[in-house]
Each structure stands twice: as structure tokens, then as C-alpha cells.
N, C-alpha and C positions, 0 to 999 in steps of 0.2 A: 373410270380414271380419266381425265380429260387431259391431253398432251399438252405440251408447253411450247411445241413447235406446230408450225401448219402442216398438216398431215395432206399428202398427195396421196394418189393412187398407190397401192402398194407395188413395191417391185415384182418385175415378172422376168426374174432372170432364168435363163435356162443353163441347166447342168454344164453343157459344153461351154458357156461363157464365163464360168465361176473357176477362178484358179486358186491355187493354195496361196495364201497370204492376201487374198482379198479380205477387206474390212469394211464393218457396218458400224454406226453408233448414231445415238440420239440423246436427247437429254429430257428430263421431266422433273419437273418441281413436286415434290411429294407434300401434300397438304394434309389439313385434320379432316377434312371431308374425305379424301383416299382412305385414310385409315379407318374412318367411321363408316363407310360404305363398304370395304373389304371385311371387316368385322360383322357387319350385318349379312352380307352374302357367305362367308365361311361359317360363321357362327363362333370363330374364336374371339372371346370377349376377355381374353387374359388381361389382367388389371395391369401387366407389364407394359401391354400397349395403349391402354385406355385411361388409367388412374393414374393421375400426377402426385397424389398424395402417397400410393401405395408405392409408385417407381423412385421417389425420393429416398424409400428405405432400402433400395438396390444399390448395385453398384454403378449402375447407369446413372442415378440420379433425377431422371424424367424419362417419361415412356419414349419406347422406341417402336420403330415401324416394323410391322411383321415380316418376318423373313419372305414368307410365301407372298407378301404382297411385292415384295422386290422380285421375286422369283417370277411373278407372272409379267414383268417387263421384258423378260428374257423371250416370253411368248410373243410378246411385241416384236421385239427384234428379228426373230424368226420368221413370223408370219406376214410381217410388211415390209421388212429391211433385207434380209440375207436369209434364204434364199428370196423371201416374199410369197407371192401368193400360190406357187407350186409347192410350198414346202410341207412335209408330213413331220412331225416331231416324233422322234422314237423313243430318245431318252433325254434326261439331264441330269448329270450330278451338281451338287451343289454344297461348297463350303462356306459358312457365314464368319467373316474374318473381323469384321466390325460393326456397331450399330449405327443405324441411319434414324434421323429425328424429324420429325414432322418440321416443315420449312425448309428442309436443305433440298438442292437440287442435284440430281444425280445423273450420272454418264452411264450409259448402258453400251457395251462394245461387244463385237463379236469377231472373231477373225478364223479364216478357212484354214485348218491346221493339217487336213487330210481329204484327200476325194477316193472314195472307191468307185472306180468304172464301172463295174460289172454290177454293182448293187446300187448304184446312183445315189451313194451315200455320202455327206459332206459331216467330218468333224469340226465343230466349229469350239474354240477355246471361247468361253465368256466372263465376262467382268463388268461390275457395277462398282463405279467410284461416287464416294461422297466429297464435298469439299474437304478441306485441300487436297487433293489427289490421295484420298482415303479409301483404299481397296475395303469394300463392304462384302461383296460376295463375288464367289469366283467359282467356275465349273466348266464342265464340258459337256457339248451337246452331239446328239448323232441326230442327223435331218436327212430324210430321203427328199429328193428332189423329183416330183412326178412330171411326167412329159406334157 
């Protein structure tokens, strides 16, 4: 998946420099190529994601983006932005609130909700929005910040 923003070096935030309330975000344009490459990689070729004729028979009326493709963008958020290269992803909860379609630009956001000093663990609120400000995915991540 190609980013729609110029990728700089990953953030290199130290645990001590991260505060509750800190936020990071980026945008990504979902393409049909993203969907097809994800289907090939994951093996999830469900027609709801790939077959327009089938999707017309559903409540969505057109193919929807794989939820786990969207979730993979949260991995980019954690590994590249907050906290960045020192991140060790421990867990991620996910709620899929509304569908995303090919061609939509999503915004991926993370906020620091808690810090556990003894364990060097952050709790991040994670959200993905599709236009216009439609919540698509929400969850909570636990991330260890390595020294």
C-alpha cells in the first residue's frame, strides 16, 4: 500500500517525551490496487470486497474495503508515527462502525489515553474516518515503547 503523503523517517519518540493527550494522524487514499493486493496477501477473496455484481445484492450496494486492510493502517500509525520506530504492538481492539469504499481517503488517528510508567506501555485510542467525518473503525491499542 502506497502512502498518499510523503513518508519521512519514522518517528523516534522516547517514552519520556510522550504525554497523555499526544496525537498523531495521517491520510491514505484507498485504491482498488490496495484492495486487490490485500486480497492476494491475506487470501480473503470474499466477493463482498471484490465482486461488484455480488455487492449490489447486499445492503452496501458496492464492494467494501476489507476491515483488516483498514486495521493494517493502524500498524502504520503505531510503527511510523506514535510512538514510531521504538514501538512494540501488544494488542489492538477493533470495532467496525461503517464501511469504507475504494477511492475514499481515510484519516487514521491515534491519541495517547494512558501511560504506564513501570511497564513503558501506552494505551492509544485509535480511529479511522472516511469522508465526510464518518467513523469507520475505532479501537484501543496497547503499545510498549522500547528503550
